[in-house]
NUPA-491357 format. One record per residue (C-alpha): x, y, z. Coordinates in steps of 0.02 Angstrom, whole numbers, padded with zeros to 5 digits, always signed. Example, Ala and Ser with C-alpha at 12.3 -4.5 7.8 and 13.67 -1.06 7.14 Angstrom:
# NUPA-491357
+00615-00225+00390
+00684-00053+00357
//
This chain:
# NUPA-491357
+00000+00000+00000
+00049+00183-00017
+00105+00240+00155
+00136+00422+00110
+00137+00534-00042
+00217+00706-00058
+00212+00807-00218
+00258+00975-00293
+00134+01047-00418
+00138+01160-00570
-00030+01223-00634
-00125+01107-00517
-00035+00955-00587
+00094+00853-00489
+00264+00864-00573
+00379+00787-00441
+00323+00657-00316
+00394+00555-00174
+00302+00396-00123
+00334+00278+00021
+00262+00108-00022
+00243-00044+00088
+00279-00199-00015
+00220-00311-00087
+00103-00196-00180
+00037-00182-00358
+00005-00006-00422
-00091+00026-00582
-00049+00188-00673
-00122+00271-00827
-00023+00409-00913
-00146+00474-01042
-00074+00648-01065
+00099+00629-00992
+00255+00524-00983
+00344+00485-00821
+00518+00458-00751
+00521+00341-00600
+00668+00303-00485
+00669+00166-00354
+00784+00210-00210
+00771+00039-00129
+00681-00124-00165
+00644-00207-00331
+00504-00150-00446
+00432-00246-00593
+00352-00136-00726
+00228-00213-00848
+00184-00118-01006
+00069-00185-01143
+00216-00274-01226
+00358-00277-01099
+00402-00333-00924
+00554-00244-00850
+00633-00263-00679
+00723-00117-00599
+00835-00140-00450
+00874-00012-00315
+00948+00151-00384
+00889+00109-00560
+00755+00207-00651
+00635+00197-00796
+00552+00310-00925
+00370+00271-00962
+00282+00326-01120
+00097+00377-01121
+00004+00215-01086
-00066+00098-00952
+00057+00011-00836
+00067-00096-00680
+00209-00085-00556
+00240-00226-00433
+00343-00167-00285
+00444-00305-00200
+00543-00288-00038
+00636-00439+00031
+00661-00362+00203
+00504-00388+00308
+00413-00230+00362
+00529-00121+00256
+00461+00013+00140
+00512+00065-00035
+00553+00246-00074
+00502+00298-00250
+00526+00463-00341
+00426+00513-00496
+00444+00659-00616
+00293+00687-00727
+00327+00750-00902
+00181+00840-00983
+00196+00882-01169
+00125+01058-01153
+00240+01095-01007
+00394+01034-01100
+00348+01132-01255
+00331+01288-01149
+00496+01255-01058
+00599+01224-01214
+00506+01324-01347
+00579+01212-01485
+00754+01222-01409
+00762+01033-01390
+00765+00940-01557
+00630+00815-01607
+00509+00854-01465
+00384+00775-01483
+00383+00669-01640
+00265+00529-01687
+00341+00357-01707
+00220+00213-01695
+00363+00090-01671
+00435+00182-01521
+00460+00094-01355
+00336+00104-01213
+00471+00100-01081
+00659+00123-01063
+00761+00060-00918
+00902+00174-00858
+01042+00082-00769
+01116+00144-00607
+01212+00305-00644
+01294+00424-00521
+01224+00582-00602
+01046+00517-00585
+01080+00468-00404
+01143+00643-00366
+00988+00717-00448
+00876+00611-00335
+00977+00665-00182
+00937+00845-00228
+00751+00800-00231
+00768+00721-00059
+00835+00887+00005
+00687+00984-00066
+00559+00863+00004
+00642+00890+00173
+00635+01080+00144
+00475+01110+00043
+00473+01296+00084
+00620+01319-00034
+00523+01253-00185
+00454+01374-00314
+00383+01359-00489
+00548+01419-00561
+00642+01286-00465
+00526+01147-00525
+00552+01200-00705
+00740+01199-00679
+00733+01024-00603
+00636+00956-00752
+00762+01031-00873
+00904+00963-00767
+00830+00787-00771
+00814+00784-00960
+00991+00851-00984
+01059+00721-00862
+00966+00580-00949
+01049+00632-01111
+01218+00612-01024
+01193+00430-00977
+01274+00285-01070
+01122+00252-01180
+01095+00435-01224
+01049+00397-01405
+00904+00285-01358
+00852+00405-01219
+00848+00549-01345
+00741+00444-01462
+00622+00399-01322
+00608+00579-01262
+00565+00628-01440
+00426+00499-01441
+00364+00507-01262
+00195+00574-01315
+00165+00471-01472
-00007+00391-01458
+00001+00203-01482
-00137+00073-01480
-00080-00088-01400
-00107-00242-01508
-00214-00370-01416
-00107-00517-01472
+00052-00430-01413
-00024-00397-01242
-00081-00578-01223
+00078-00661-01285
+00188-00551-01176
+00084-00582-01020
+00030-00764-01041
+00113-00814-00879
+00086-00656-00779
-00034-00661-00633
-00141-00521-00703
-00330-00525-00687
-00438-00504-00843
-00475-00326-00787
-00288-00288-00780
-00254-00367-00950
-00397-00264-01023
-00319-00107-00950
-00151-00147-01028
-00239-00170-01195
-00327-00002-01174
-00500-00083-01176
-00649-00099-01061
-00674-00275-00991
-00823-00309-01105
-00731-00246-01260
-00578-00348-01210
-00680-00509-01194
-00766-00478-01360
-00603-00440-01451
-00520-00591-01370
-00661-00707-01427
-00648-00640-01604
-00459-00660-01607
-00435-00828-01520
-00607-00907-01540
-00605-00944-01354
-00641-00857-01190
-00495-00768-01106
-00510-00873-00947
-00510-01039-01041
-00371-00993-01163
-00254-00923-01030
-00284-01068-00911
-00246-01195-01048
-00086-01105-01097
-00029-01100-00916
-00063-01287-00894
+00030-01327-01056
+00180-01231-00990
+00166-01322-00823
+00167-01490-00913
+00330-01444-01002
+00410-01385-00840
+00357-01541-00745
+00433-01650-00880
+00593-01555-00914
+00641-01459-00756
+00678-01490-00573
+00573-01345-00513
+00458-01388-00370
+00270-01386-00398
+00256-01223-00299
+00394-01142-00404
+00306-01195-00564
+00141-01129-00496
+00223-00958-00471
+00314-00959-00639
+00156-00987-00741
+00056-00852-00653
-00051-00945-00525
-00065-00856-00358
-00127-01007-00262
-00051-01183-00264
-00217-01269-00225
-00300-01176-00370
-00158-01230-00485
-00171-01412-00429
-00359-01412-00456
-00343-01336-00631
-00201-01456-00677
-00299-01608-00617
-00452-01554-00716
-00344-01540-00872
-00242-01701-00853
-00339-01808-00727
-00180-01811-00621
-00105-01701-00487
+00055-01609-00539
+00162-01723-00430
+00080-01882-00495
+00101-01821-00673
+00286-01786-00646
+00316-01957-00565
+00223-02049-00704
+00315-01959-00843
+00486-01979-00764
+00459-02167-00746
//
């Protein structure tokens, strides 16, 4: 859950945020008219876009294009919290800040990436440390300072090792893209997302998602996804030494008893009995 949230605003919109999150926690985010830079100070975060799943470790960051996302916050230390910093990038704000001084901003490219991971870099860490100072001293923050911090972030991102790809992504941060249903499904076959969450990644309502799914796969989402998970479980039981619980987690089941019940319905055997029979 979100334990606390502090933010600095420009024009009634949050531009820089600090969140304290108690893990494990799944956060759904929709960036319809903005892109976002997110930095995890501690703990692991798994970001799921319509077509990608990216893990970021402590002190790593990520750039998110306009779209729907889910972030799973993971903390191995019990009762510990994760400190997350976000900088929201609005196209109108950036146009006003730069007034065409930054090349290729924004530019449509339908093939652009949804997300870009930014490896641990000292200049980004120092930037975040400056934000920590301002959240501890909010009276020092002004509109002028917030604009300077946004410009500073973009300039620093362009100094990182993958500056070419960062520049391309910045140029395409606000390119509207419609997620392809097949891409969403194939990239998240073994995720533990609900149908509502998959529909959100595809940019559809639940009813539209079910209808489009039926037309594409000639099957219901629940039946198709369950069968694909069981098929993957069969391969893993035959070819790997993973335990039944590990396989259950890998194929996207949240509950071992639910997995066993679904597997038995599909094969008339429990996962363990199936493994023993096939290994003999």
